[in-house]
One Martini backbone bead per residue (centre of mass of N, CA, C, O) as a GRO file, in nm:
protein
  500
    1MET     BB    1  -1.667  -0.545  -3.749
    2ARG     BB    2  -1.777  -0.387  -3.496
    3TYR     BB    3  -2.068  -0.481  -3.542
    4LEU     BB    4  -2.001  -0.792  -3.498
    5LEU     BB    5  -1.898  -0.763  -3.208
    6SER     BB    6  -2.157  -0.641  -3.086
    7ILE     BB    7  -2.334  -0.879  -3.139
    8ILE     BB    8  -2.175  -1.096  -2.989
    9ILE     BB    9  -2.189  -0.959  -2.706
   10SER     BB   10  -2.503  -0.932  -2.695
   11LEU     BB   11  -2.560  -1.246  -2.708
   12LEU     BB   12  -2.402  -1.333  -2.464
   13PHE     BB   13  -2.598  -1.108  -2.285
   14ALA     BB   14  -2.913  -1.150  -2.319
   15SER     BB   15  -2.952  -1.301  -2.020
   16ALA     BB   16  -2.807  -1.053  -1.898
   17ILE     BB   17  -2.886  -0.823  -1.653
   18GLN     BB   18  -2.942  -0.710  -1.353
   19TYR     BB   19  -2.859  -0.526  -1.104
   20PRO     BB   20  -2.925  -0.554  -0.769
   21ASN     BB   21  -3.032  -0.255  -0.745
   22ASP     BB   22  -3.305  -0.355  -0.900
   23VAL     BB   23  -3.392  -0.471  -0.619
   24HIS     BB   24  -3.698  -0.378  -0.446
   25ASP     BB   25  -3.855  -0.623  -0.355
   26MET     BB   26  -3.871  -0.758  -0.038
   27ASP     BB   27  -4.010  -1.041  -0.142
   28GLN     BB   28  -3.779  -1.079  -0.342
   29VAL     BB   29  -3.579  -1.331  -0.532
   30SER     BB   30  -3.314  -1.332  -0.722
   31VAL     BB   31  -3.206  -1.547  -1.012
   32TRP     BB   32  -2.896  -1.728  -1.097
   33TYR     BB   33  -2.736  -1.926  -1.358
   34SER     BB   34  -2.460  -2.163  -1.390
   35SER     BB   35  -2.264  -2.396  -1.597
   36GLU     BB   36  -2.088  -2.663  -1.670
   37LEU     BB   37  -1.834  -2.756  -1.925
   38LEU     BB   38  -1.572  -2.921  -1.967
   39PRO     BB   39  -1.362  -2.901  -1.738
   40GLU     BB   40  -1.036  -2.838  -1.856
   41SER     BB   41  -1.060  -2.894  -2.144
   42GLN     BB   42  -0.885  -2.922  -2.456
   43ARG     BB   43  -1.130  -2.877  -2.646
   44TRP     BB   44  -1.152  -2.558  -2.631
   45TYR     BB   45  -0.916  -2.547  -2.852
   46SER     BB   46  -0.985  -2.788  -3.080
   47ASP     BB   47  -1.323  -2.854  -3.005
   48PRO     BB   48  -1.554  -2.669  -2.946
   49PRO     BB   49  -1.848  -2.638  -2.827
   50PRO     BB   50  -2.134  -2.524  -2.840
   51GLU     BB   51  -2.265  -2.280  -2.645
   52ASP     BB   52  -2.557  -2.413  -2.614
   53GLU     BB   53  -2.449  -2.642  -2.422
   54ILE     BB   54  -2.468  -2.441  -2.210
   55LYS     BB   55  -2.712  -2.424  -2.001
   56PHE     BB   56  -2.594  -2.191  -1.812
   57LYS     BB   57  -2.560  -1.812  -1.853
   58LEU     BB   58  -2.634  -1.596  -1.649
   59ALA     BB   59  -2.936  -1.689  -1.580
   60ASN     BB   60  -3.243  -1.575  -1.546
   61GLN     BB   61  -3.494  -1.637  -1.304
   62PRO     BB   62  -3.743  -1.689  -1.135
   63SER     BB   63  -3.868  -1.555  -0.869
   64LEU     BB   64  -3.869  -1.547  -0.525
   65LYS     BB   65  -4.035  -1.603  -0.213
   66TRP     BB   66  -4.107  -1.481   0.078
   67LEU     BB   67  -4.166  -1.665   0.380
   68PRO     BB   68  -4.278  -1.795   0.636
   69LYS     BB   69  -4.164  -1.970   0.878
   70ASP     BB   70  -4.092  -2.311   0.821
   71THR     BB   71  -4.046  -2.608   0.697
   72PRO     BB   72  -3.761  -2.708   0.598
   73ASN     BB   73  -3.524  -2.831   0.436
   74ASP     BB   74  -3.262  -3.044   0.449
   75ILE     BB   75  -3.142  -2.793   0.318
   76THR     BB   76  -3.010  -2.539   0.537
   77PHE     BB   77  -2.978  -2.179   0.554
   78ASN     BB   78  -2.844  -1.987   0.803
   79ILE     BB   79  -2.874  -1.632   0.884
   80ASN     BB   80  -2.642  -1.386   1.045
   81PRO     BB   81  -2.621  -1.036   1.011
   82GLU     BB   82  -2.474  -0.965   1.291
   83LYS     BB   83  -2.232  -1.128   1.166
   84THR     BB   84  -1.915  -1.024   1.066
   85PHE     BB   85  -1.645  -0.987   0.839
   86GLN     BB   86  -1.503  -0.936   0.573
   87SER     BB   87  -1.410  -0.741   0.318
   88ILE     BB   88  -1.428  -0.652  -0.026
   89LEU     BB   89  -1.208  -0.570  -0.277
   90GLY     BB   90  -1.219  -0.823  -0.510
   91ILE     BB   91  -1.277  -0.925  -0.854
   92GLY     BB   92  -1.058  -1.086  -1.108
   93MET     BB   93  -0.765  -1.018  -1.317
   94SER     BB   94  -0.510  -1.040  -1.540
   95LEU     BB   95  -0.252  -0.815  -1.718
   96GLU     BB   96  -0.086  -0.985  -1.896
   97SER     BB   97   0.065  -1.005  -2.197
   98THR     BB   98  -0.097  -1.241  -2.330
   99SER     BB   99  -0.380  -1.125  -2.291
  100VAL     BB  100  -0.344  -0.850  -2.412
  101TYR     BB  101  -0.279  -0.947  -2.694
  102ALA     BB  102  -0.551  -1.097  -2.741
  103LEU     BB  103  -0.729  -0.846  -2.710
  104TRP     BB  104  -0.584  -0.684  -2.969
  105LYS     BB  105  -0.624  -0.889  -3.169
  106ASN     BB  106  -0.807  -0.787  -3.447
  107ARG     BB  107  -0.837  -0.500  -3.298
  108ASN     BB  108  -0.971  -0.214  -3.214
  109GLU     BB  109  -1.039   0.014  -2.983
  110ALA     BB  110  -1.350  -0.013  -2.987
  111GLN     BB  111  -1.346  -0.326  -2.941
  112VAL     BB  112  -1.185  -0.327  -2.679
  113ARG     BB  113  -1.388  -0.172  -2.518
  114GLU     BB  114  -1.611  -0.388  -2.535
  115MET     BB  115  -1.443  -0.602  -2.387
  116VAL     BB  116  -1.406  -0.445  -2.120
  117ARG     BB  117  -1.705  -0.427  -2.056
  118MET     BB  118  -1.748  -0.734  -2.029
  119PHE     BB  119  -1.572  -0.743  -1.768
  120ILE     BB  120  -1.677  -0.468  -1.581
  121ASP     BB  121  -1.975  -0.485  -1.617
  122PRO     BB  122  -2.250  -0.534  -1.389
  123ASP     BB  123  -2.484  -0.541  -1.590
  124HIS     BB  124  -2.338  -0.666  -1.893
  125GLY     BB  125  -2.128  -0.834  -1.718
  126ALA     BB  126  -1.888  -0.946  -1.479
  127GLY     BB  127  -1.770  -0.722  -1.275
  128PHE     BB  128  -1.480  -0.661  -1.275
  129ASN     BB  129  -1.219  -0.487  -1.047
  130LEU     BB  130  -0.944  -0.669  -1.021
  131PHE     BB  131  -0.595  -0.595  -1.116
  132ARG     BB  132  -0.310  -0.769  -1.240
  133ILE     BB  133   0.025  -0.662  -1.248
  134CYS     BB  134   0.336  -0.654  -1.396
  135ILE     BB  135   0.671  -0.629  -1.292
  136GLY     BB  136   0.732  -0.681  -1.579
  137THR     BB  137   0.801  -1.012  -1.621
  138SER     BB  138   0.650  -1.299  -1.695
  139ASP     BB  139   0.557  -1.623  -1.807
  140PHE     BB  140   0.329  -1.448  -1.970
  141SER     BB  141   0.515  -1.372  -2.253
  142ASP     BB  142   0.649  -1.145  -2.540
  143GLY     BB  143   0.960  -0.947  -2.602
  144ARG     BB  144   1.140  -0.996  -2.867
  145ALA     BB  145   1.096  -0.704  -3.006
  146ILE     BB  146   1.219  -0.552  -2.712
  147SER     BB  147   1.438  -0.784  -2.645
  148ASP     BB  148   1.738  -0.971  -2.585
  149HIS     BB  149   1.592  -1.190  -2.493
  150PRO     BB  150   1.508  -1.493  -2.622
  151GLN     BB  151   1.200  -1.457  -2.467
  152GLY     BB  152   1.150  -1.138  -2.394
  153TYR     BB  153   1.252  -1.067  -2.132
  154TYR     BB  154   1.193  -0.797  -1.873
  155SER     BB  155   1.283  -0.503  -1.736
  156TYR     BB  156   1.330  -0.157  -1.634
  157GLN     BB  157   1.663  -0.240  -1.579
  158ASP     BB  158   1.883  -0.445  -1.711
  159LYS     BB  159   2.097  -0.225  -1.665
  160LYS     BB  160   2.260  -0.021  -1.451
  161GLU     BB  161   2.300   0.214  -1.677
  162ASP     BB  162   2.018   0.232  -1.713
  163VAL     BB  163   1.709   0.372  -1.768
  164PHE     BB  164   1.428   0.392  -1.630
  165SER     BB  165   1.159   0.193  -1.794
  166ILE     BB  166   0.801   0.152  -1.926
  167LYS     BB  167   0.791   0.119  -2.238
  168ASN     BB  168   0.723  -0.185  -2.284
  169ASP     BB  169   0.429  -0.160  -2.162
  170SER     BB  170   0.339   0.029  -2.394
  171THR     BB  171   0.421  -0.145  -2.651
  172LEU     BB  172   0.221  -0.385  -2.529
  173LYS     BB  173  -0.052  -0.236  -2.416
  174ILE     BB  174  -0.087  -0.231  -2.105
  175ILE     BB  175  -0.138   0.076  -2.047
  176GLN     BB  176  -0.379   0.113  -2.240
  177THR     BB  177  -0.563  -0.093  -2.120
  178ILE     BB  178  -0.591   0.033  -1.836
  179GLN     BB  179  -0.701   0.309  -1.944
  180LEU     BB  180  -0.961   0.187  -2.059
  181ILE     BB  181  -1.078   0.085  -1.800
  182GLN     BB  182  -1.098   0.362  -1.673
  183GLU     BB  183  -1.284   0.494  -1.889
  184GLU     BB  184  -1.517   0.284  -1.871
  185ALA     BB  185  -1.572   0.321  -1.569
  186VAL     BB  186  -1.666   0.619  -1.588
  187LYS     BB  187  -1.916   0.556  -1.774
  188LEU     BB  188  -2.035   0.342  -1.550
  189ASN     BB  189  -1.982   0.443  -1.253
  190ILE     BB  190  -1.707   0.250  -1.133
  191SER     BB  191  -1.418   0.379  -1.067
  192GLU     BB  192  -1.398   0.316  -0.752
  193ASP     BB  193  -1.382  -0.009  -0.790
  194ILE     BB  194  -1.106   0.013  -0.933
  195THR     BB  195  -0.822  -0.215  -0.903
  196PHE     BB  196  -0.454  -0.208  -0.865
  197PHE     BB  197  -0.206  -0.463  -0.875
  198ALA     BB  198   0.143  -0.576  -0.813
  199SER     BB  199   0.389  -0.809  -0.952
  200MET     BB  200   0.705  -0.970  -0.902
  201TRP     BB  201   0.943  -1.187  -1.061
  202SER     BB  202   1.189  -0.983  -1.122
  203PRO     BB  203   1.462  -0.837  -1.099
  204PRO     BB  204   1.724  -0.725  -1.211
  205PRO     BB  205   2.010  -0.889  -1.276
  206TRP     BB  206   2.216  -0.699  -1.100
  207MET     BB  207   2.059  -0.789  -0.825
  208LYS     BB  208   2.167  -1.085  -0.870
  209THR     BB  209   2.325  -1.391  -0.838
  210SER     BB  210   2.267  -1.475  -1.154
  211ASN     BB  211   2.254  -1.244  -1.358
  212SER     BB  212   1.933  -1.296  -1.392
  213LEU     BB  213   1.595  -1.336  -1.429
  214ILE     BB  214   1.684  -1.632  -1.385
  215GLY     BB  215   1.710  -1.705  -1.087
  216GLY     BB  216   1.814  -1.681  -0.779
  217THR     BB  217   1.893  -1.386  -0.581
  218LEU     BB  218   1.933  -1.141  -0.370
  219ILE     BB  219   2.156  -0.925  -0.304
  220GLU     BB  220   2.319  -0.845  -0.034
  221GLY     BB  221   2.205  -0.502   0.013
  222TYR     BB  222   1.960  -0.460  -0.215
  223GLU     BB  223   1.695  -0.359  -0.084
  224PRO     BB  224   1.699  -0.044  -0.141
  225VAL     BB  225   1.720  -0.075  -0.445
  226LEU     BB  226   1.454  -0.221  -0.483
  227ALA     BB  227   1.279  -0.006  -0.354
  228LYS     BB  228   1.330   0.210  -0.572
  229TYR     BB  229   1.224   0.041  -0.806
  230PHE     BB  230   0.932   0.046  -0.694
  231ARG     BB  231   0.903   0.351  -0.700
  232CYS     BB  232   0.939   0.395  -0.995
  233PHE     BB  233   0.699   0.233  -1.093
  234ILE     BB  234   0.474   0.394  -0.937
  235GLU     BB  235   0.541   0.667  -1.058
  236GLU     BB  236   0.517   0.604  -1.361
  237TYR     BB  237   0.219   0.518  -1.339
  238LYS     BB  238   0.118   0.783  -1.231
  239LYS     BB  239   0.177   0.948  -1.492
  240CYS     BB  240  -0.053   0.758  -1.627
  241ARG     BB  241  -0.294   0.743  -1.415
  242ILE     BB  242  -0.193   0.484  -1.229
  243PRO     BB  243  -0.291   0.327  -0.946
  244ILE     BB  244  -0.121   0.155  -0.677
  245HIS     BB  245  -0.236  -0.020  -0.426
  246ALA     BB  246  -0.035  -0.274  -0.462
  247ILE     BB  247   0.240  -0.493  -0.368
  248THR     BB  248   0.430  -0.774  -0.430
  249ILE     BB  249   0.739  -0.865  -0.360
  250GLN     BB  250   0.706  -1.171  -0.460
  251ASN     BB  251   0.672  -1.419  -0.682
  252GLU     BB  252   0.711  -1.704  -0.563
  253PRO     BB  253   0.965  -1.726  -0.324
  254ASN     BB  254   0.961  -2.071  -0.292
  255PHE     BB  255   1.069  -2.055  -0.603
  256THR     BB  256   1.284  -2.179  -0.880
  257PRO     BB  257   1.289  -2.098  -1.187
  258LYS     BB  258   1.428  -2.234  -1.507
  259THR     BB  259   1.242  -2.067  -1.757
  260TYR     BB  260   1.166  -1.813  -1.569
  261PRO     BB  261   1.109  -1.554  -1.391
  262GLY     BB  262   1.281  -1.547  -1.075
  263MET     BB  263   1.298  -1.597  -0.702
  264ARG     BB  264   1.446  -1.671  -0.406
  265LEU     BB  265   1.310  -1.637  -0.062
  266SER     BB  266   1.343  -1.578   0.249
  267PRO     BB  267   1.189  -1.451   0.523
  268ASP     BB  268   1.428  -1.260   0.580
  269GLN     BB  269   1.438  -1.121   0.305
  270GLU     BB  270   1.148  -1.022   0.291
  271ARG     BB  271   1.164  -0.847   0.535
  272LYS     BB  272   1.385  -0.651   0.434
  273ILE     BB  273   1.227  -0.557   0.190
  274VAL     BB  274   0.990  -0.433   0.350
  275GLU     BB  275   1.145  -0.233   0.512
  276ALA     BB  276   1.270  -0.079   0.263
  277ALA     BB  277   0.995  -0.001   0.126
  278TYR     BB  278   0.851   0.146   0.348
  279GLU     BB  279   1.079   0.352   0.395
  280GLU     BB  280   1.072   0.467   0.112
  281PHE     BB  281   0.762   0.539   0.103
  282SER     BB  282   0.796   0.735   0.381
  283LYS     BB  283   0.905   0.973   0.263
  284LYS     BB  284   0.850   1.306   0.300
  285ASP     BB  285   0.938   1.389  -0.013
  286GLY     BB  286   0.776   1.088  -0.117
  287GLU     BB  287   0.509   0.969  -0.049
  288ILE     BB  288   0.363   0.632  -0.048
  289HIS     BB  289   0.036   0.441  -0.062
  290THR     BB  290   0.145   0.171  -0.108
  291SER     BB  291   0.101  -0.153  -0.043
  292LEU     BB  292   0.216  -0.448   0.134
  293TRP     BB  293   0.267  -0.778   0.002
  294ILE     BB  294   0.305  -1.117   0.105
  295ASN     BB  295   0.434  -1.421  -0.057
  296ASP     BB  296   0.265  -1.505  -0.316
  297HIS     BB  297   0.166  -1.813  -0.238
  298ASN     BB  298   0.121  -2.097  -0.125
  299MET     BB  299  -0.051  -2.229   0.152
  300ASN     BB  300   0.198  -2.402   0.263
  301HIS     BB  301   0.362  -2.105   0.325
  302TRP     BB  302   0.236  -1.961   0.580
  303LYS     BB  303   0.481  -1.985   0.787
  304ASN     BB  304   0.660  -1.775   0.637
  305ALA     BB  305   0.466  -1.535   0.681
  306LEU     BB  306   0.470  -1.567   0.988
  307LYS     BB  307   0.772  -1.500   1.026
  308VAL     BB  308   0.759  -1.213   0.912
  309LEU     BB  309   0.545  -1.101   1.113
  310GLN     BB  310   0.693  -1.169   1.386
  311GLU     BB  311   0.946  -1.005   1.325
  312LEU     BB  312   0.800  -0.727   1.289
  313GLN     BB  313   0.669  -0.729   1.568
  314LYS     BB  314   0.939  -0.716   1.736
  315LYS     BB  315   0.987  -0.424   1.575
  316SER     BB  316   0.723  -0.260   1.535
  317LYS     BB  317   0.644  -0.355   1.197
  318LEU     BB  318   0.360  -0.474   1.116
  319HIS     BB  319   0.240  -0.228   0.944
  320TYR     BB  320   0.403  -0.277   0.681
  321VAL     BB  321   0.184  -0.491   0.644
  322ASN     BB  322  -0.127  -0.554   0.489
  323ALA     BB  323  -0.074  -0.843   0.331
  324VAL     BB  324  -0.146  -1.188   0.251
  325ALA     BB  325  -0.060  -1.386  -0.026
  326PHE     BB  326  -0.227  -1.626  -0.242
  327HIS     BB  327  -0.209  -1.955  -0.367
  328ASN     BB  328  -0.343  -2.276  -0.547
  329TYR     BB  329  -0.112  -2.528  -0.648
  330ASN     BB  330  -0.141  -2.710  -0.396
  331PRO     BB  331  -0.324  -3.001  -0.329
  332MET     BB  332  -0.221  -3.021  -0.011
  333ALA     BB  333  -0.336  -2.744   0.029
  334SER     BB  334  -0.522  -2.533   0.249
  335PRO     BB  335  -0.739  -2.273   0.308
  336ASP     BB  336  -0.717  -2.297   0.617
  337ASN     BB  337  -0.434  -2.155   0.646
  338MET     BB  338  -0.548  -1.870   0.640
  339SER     BB  339  -0.691  -1.895   0.917
  340LYS     BB  340  -0.433  -1.948   1.086
  341LEU     BB  341  -0.323  -1.668   1.034
  342HIS     BB  342  -0.554  -1.494   1.125
  343GLU     BB  343  -0.549  -1.587   1.429
  344VAL     BB  344  -0.271  -1.434   1.477
  345PHE     BB  345  -0.334  -1.195   1.232
  346PRO     BB  346  -0.619  -1.028   1.204
  347MET     BB  347  -0.511  -0.737   1.079
  348THR     BB  348  -0.425  -0.904   0.841
  349ASP     BB  349  -0.464  -0.951   0.533
  350ILE     BB  350  -0.629  -1.153   0.276
  351GLN     BB  351  -0.517  -1.278  -0.045
  352LEU     BB  352  -0.620  -1.392  -0.378
  353THR     BB  353  -0.383  -1.357  -0.655
  354GLU     BB  354  -0.368  -1.675  -0.774
  355HIS     BB  355  -0.613  -1.866  -0.964
  356SER     BB  356  -0.746  -2.094  -1.155
  357GLU     BB  357  -1.091  -2.190  -1.241
  358TRP     BB  358  -1.297  -2.505  -1.269
  359GLY     BB  359  -1.594  -2.543  -1.234
  360VAL     BB  360  -1.759  -2.630  -0.947
  361LYS     BB  361  -1.495  -2.682  -0.788
  362GLY     BB  362  -1.386  -2.395  -0.832
  363MET     BB  363  -1.628  -2.246  -0.686
  364TYR     BB  364  -1.569  -2.374  -0.419
  365ASN     BB  365  -1.293  -2.255  -0.380
  366ILE     BB  366  -1.383  -1.964  -0.364
  367GLN     BB  367  -1.555  -2.000  -0.110
  368ARG     BB  368  -1.308  -2.080   0.062
  369TYR     BB  369  -1.156  -1.821   0.054
  370PHE     BB  370  -1.372  -1.653   0.193
  371VAL     BB  371  -1.411  -1.817   0.450
  372ASN     BB  372  -1.067  -1.773   0.478
  373TRP     BB  373  -1.054  -1.430   0.449
  374SER     BB  374  -1.062  -1.338   0.181
  375ARG     BB  375  -1.069  -1.019  -0.022
  376SER     BB  376  -1.001  -1.207  -0.287
  377TYR     BB  377  -1.009  -1.270  -0.650
  378ASN     BB  378  -0.773  -1.402  -0.901
  379TYR     BB  379  -0.742  -1.449  -1.237
  380TRP     BB  380  -0.519  -1.638  -1.437
  381VAL     BB  381  -0.526  -1.585  -1.757
  382PRO     BB  382  -0.816  -1.487  -1.941
  383MET     BB  383  -0.645  -1.494  -2.236
  384THR     BB  384  -0.626  -1.627  -2.576
  385THR     BB  385  -0.502  -1.774  -2.836
  386ILE     BB  386  -0.511  -2.047  -3.048
  387ARG     BB  387  -0.212  -1.998  -3.040
  388LEU     BB  388  -0.024  -2.055  -2.749
  389ASP     BB  389   0.274  -1.938  -2.879
  390GLU     BB  390   0.235  -1.643  -2.997
  391HIS     BB  391   0.243  -1.487  -2.681
  392ASN     BB  392   0.434  -1.735  -2.539
  393GLN     BB  393   0.763  -1.804  -2.374
  394GLY     BB  394   0.671  -1.999  -2.181
  395PRO     BB  395   0.598  -2.326  -2.062
  396TYR     BB  396   0.265  -2.249  -2.092
  397ASN     BB  397   0.234  -2.302  -2.454
  398ASN     BB  398   0.038  -2.564  -2.448
  399ILE     BB  399  -0.212  -2.801  -2.452
  400ASN     BB  400  -0.069  -2.967  -2.203
  401SER     BB  401  -0.036  -2.685  -1.999
  402LEU     BB  402  -0.296  -2.521  -2.088
  403SER     BB  403  -0.569  -2.415  -1.972
  404PRO     BB  404  -0.863  -2.286  -2.015
  405THR     BB  405  -0.981  -1.986  -2.068
  406LEU     BB  406  -1.228  -1.743  -2.068
  407VAL     BB  407  -1.097  -1.651  -2.343
  408ILE     BB  408  -1.118  -1.750  -2.694
  409GLU     BB  409  -1.002  -1.768  -2.992
  410LYS     BB  410  -1.137  -1.869  -3.292
  411GLY     BB  411  -0.948  -1.726  -3.492
  412ASP     BB  412  -0.662  -1.589  -3.661
  413ASN     BB  413  -0.834  -1.338  -3.850
  414ALA     BB  414  -1.044  -1.253  -3.609
  415PRO     BB  415  -1.252  -1.122  -3.339
  416ASP     BB  416  -1.349  -1.380  -3.264
  417PHE     BB  417  -1.509  -1.541  -2.976
  418TYR     BB  418  -1.512  -1.744  -2.672
  419LEU     BB  419  -1.684  -1.856  -2.390
  420THR     BB  420  -1.642  -2.002  -2.107
  421PRO     BB  421  -1.807  -2.110  -1.833
  422GLU     BB  422  -1.627  -1.961  -1.625
  423PHE     BB  423  -1.714  -1.672  -1.677
  424TYR     BB  424  -2.002  -1.711  -1.564
  425MET     BB  425  -1.944  -1.829  -1.291
  426ILE     BB  426  -1.766  -1.599  -1.174
  427GLY     BB  427  -2.004  -1.387  -1.227
  428GLN     BB  428  -2.167  -1.494  -0.982
  429PHE     BB  429  -1.988  -1.308  -0.805
  430SER     BB  430  -1.886  -1.029  -0.938
  431LYS     BB  431  -2.166  -0.903  -1.018
  432PHE     BB  432  -2.271  -0.897  -0.694
  433ILE     BB  433  -2.002  -0.875  -0.542
  434ARG     BB  434  -1.907  -0.590  -0.414
  435PRO     BB  435  -1.726  -0.360  -0.314
  436GLY     BB  436  -1.749  -0.372   0.051
  437ALA     BB  437  -1.852  -0.628   0.107
  438VAL     BB  438  -1.985  -0.842   0.360
  439ARG     BB  439  -1.941  -1.111   0.537
  440ILE     BB  440  -2.177  -1.346   0.661
  441GLU     BB  441  -2.332  -1.543   0.867
  442SER     BB  442  -2.345  -1.890   0.767
  443THR     BB  443  -2.420  -2.171   0.623
  444PHE     BB  444  -2.220  -2.394   0.425
  445GLY     BB  445  -2.208  -2.687   0.403
  446ASP     BB  446  -2.178  -2.956   0.147
  447VAL     BB  447  -2.073  -3.145  -0.126
  448LYS     BB  448  -2.322  -3.357  -0.113
  449GLY     BB  449  -2.486  -3.089  -0.165
  450LEU     BB  450  -2.447  -2.770  -0.052
  451THR     BB  451  -2.279  -2.452  -0.106
  452SER     BB  452  -2.243  -2.143   0.106
  453ILE     BB  453  -2.249  -1.776   0.061
  454VAL     BB  454  -2.265  -1.453   0.228
  455PHE     BB  455  -2.360  -1.109   0.142
  456LYS     BB  456  -2.316  -0.758   0.204
  457ASN     BB  457  -2.380  -0.478   0.061
  458MET     BB  458  -2.368  -0.127   0.080
  459ASP     BB  459  -2.685  -0.113  -0.026
  460GLY     BB  460  -2.824  -0.386   0.120
  461THR     BB  461  -2.749  -0.621  -0.051
  462TYR     BB  462  -2.805  -0.963  -0.082
  463VAL     BB  463  -2.565  -1.249  -0.133
  464GLN     BB  464  -2.616  -1.583  -0.257
  465VAL     BB  465  -2.378  -1.856  -0.307
  466ILE     BB  466  -2.445  -2.165  -0.490
  467VAL     BB  467  -2.305  -2.500  -0.493
  468ASN     BB  468  -2.343  -2.778  -0.732
  469GLN     BB  469  -2.157  -3.096  -0.747
  470THR     BB  470  -2.389  -3.271  -0.833
  471SER     BB  471  -2.600  -3.485  -1.049
  472GLY     BB  472  -2.833  -3.325  -0.894
  473GLU     BB  473  -3.088  -3.161  -0.795
  474LYS     BB  474  -3.116  -2.905  -0.538
  475THR     BB  475  -3.275  -2.832  -0.247
  476PHE     BB  476  -3.373  -2.541  -0.043
  477SER     BB  477  -3.327  -2.332   0.253
  478THR     BB  478  -3.358  -1.984   0.356
  479VAL     BB  479  -3.285  -1.840   0.675
  480LEU     BB  480  -3.434  -1.521   0.804
  481SER     BB  481  -3.537  -1.521   1.087
  482ASN     BB  482  -3.899  -1.535   1.018
  483ARG     BB  483  -3.793  -1.630   0.732
  484GLN     BB  484  -3.826  -1.780   0.395
  485PHE     BB  485  -3.668  -1.954   0.115
  486ASN     BB  486  -3.730  -2.165  -0.178
  487GLY     BB  487  -3.490  -2.365  -0.357
  488SER     BB  488  -3.266  -2.424  -0.642
  489VAL     BB  489  -2.997  -2.634  -0.798
  490PRO     BB  490  -2.856  -2.745  -1.043
  491SER     BB  491  -2.653  -2.954  -1.181
  492LYS     BB  492  -2.343  -2.835  -1.213
  493SER     BB  493  -2.405  -2.554  -1.043
  494ILE     BB  494  -2.460  -2.203  -1.001
  495GLY     BB  495  -2.613  -1.986  -0.755
  496THR     BB  496  -2.781  -1.662  -0.740
  497PHE     BB  497  -2.908  -1.476  -0.456
  498VAL     BB  498  -3.118  -1.172  -0.446
  499TRP     BB  499  -3.170  -0.915  -0.189
  500LYS     BB  500  -3.318  -0.665   0.031
   0.00000   0.00000   0.00000
């Protein structure tokens, strides 16, 4: 069975490629394409098309040549490497319980390791490096075998008299999965690239006005108690040799879920929690270097984050917050709101911590996140079983409410799986734009033609990612100083162009 899985993964990446570090010829531009197919269609669960119907899957194309600057195409992208913007923390995915369960189902440890390499390997996989962990239970989980809650939701201290424990995370193989990622990253010599951050959906019931993981808000005065709860989580994960780079104070604090863990927080409440957490983490006898991110919600709530930062600034505590985190579930909200916040507080990072993307329109969204100062992109729920409610007791556990994930189980009793086009398309970013890369000034373009972003990696490699949302192939010129290259991107596809 392990041999079969190895063949499957090898075939999936037969056309995928060398890492940009292997681009040595200064006159060559390496090219890769990926295409959409039935984006967000329910058919991926019920009747998936053969994978060979996906026209391009991180497919390496003939290289292009740099030429002396000449008459460019109608679509031209001018690059100015002298002007740089934010650096990239990472691109990756969540490690919530539903995906972890699907990862391990019908697989032994050796097979899981091969899957992990498919996700993290920048040479022969997608090159993901940023992973979101849940502090306790999210809406994508099922802990009924280990929790008294009807849907299996849990915190690390459900009752006040309980001893704090992350045992449930271990039982559900979340911790083991993270450790396998770390171990495989060491083998691939990319361990320094791997970053974990964590988000809380709900504190323990006894800290809340609802006395439940669902609904309510934090009881006034419990901010220091919650701060110690955060400390316990970080320290227990550290004992497992898992460093937590950052935590978000509360997942979607401007919304009160009725069917899964969550709580509503006002900007003033969030500020008080930030103060308590930072001061708890700063204790001289146990200093913690985990950063604090606020908001962790849709872009239309950027003014709430603004209020938190303004109040902290008045108290000379702006440095308590490292970043403002955003989701993109409100279709009326624009990524431009992230730039509005950046204009007021340019030293506070922007992070895109949750949103799944489909098709070339989704790839355009990712471009816009980076253009609007995000240092990251994180895909929510990358993997599922074919029976959507098998390990998912939240409301999004049926074919009418859960859009296709990156990886989907083929059958109920075998390790076989298939990759949706989005796996390859997101790989057009994550495989080539490595941690520490800086965005550089370039023409963005428009959706009627092509849209483009350009980064420079720490090794000097340049990466241009171009999205074509139109129904026809589009040609373009990229101009850098006194030279240019001419290329094209097929219809409904994304192209990545790499040079030294």
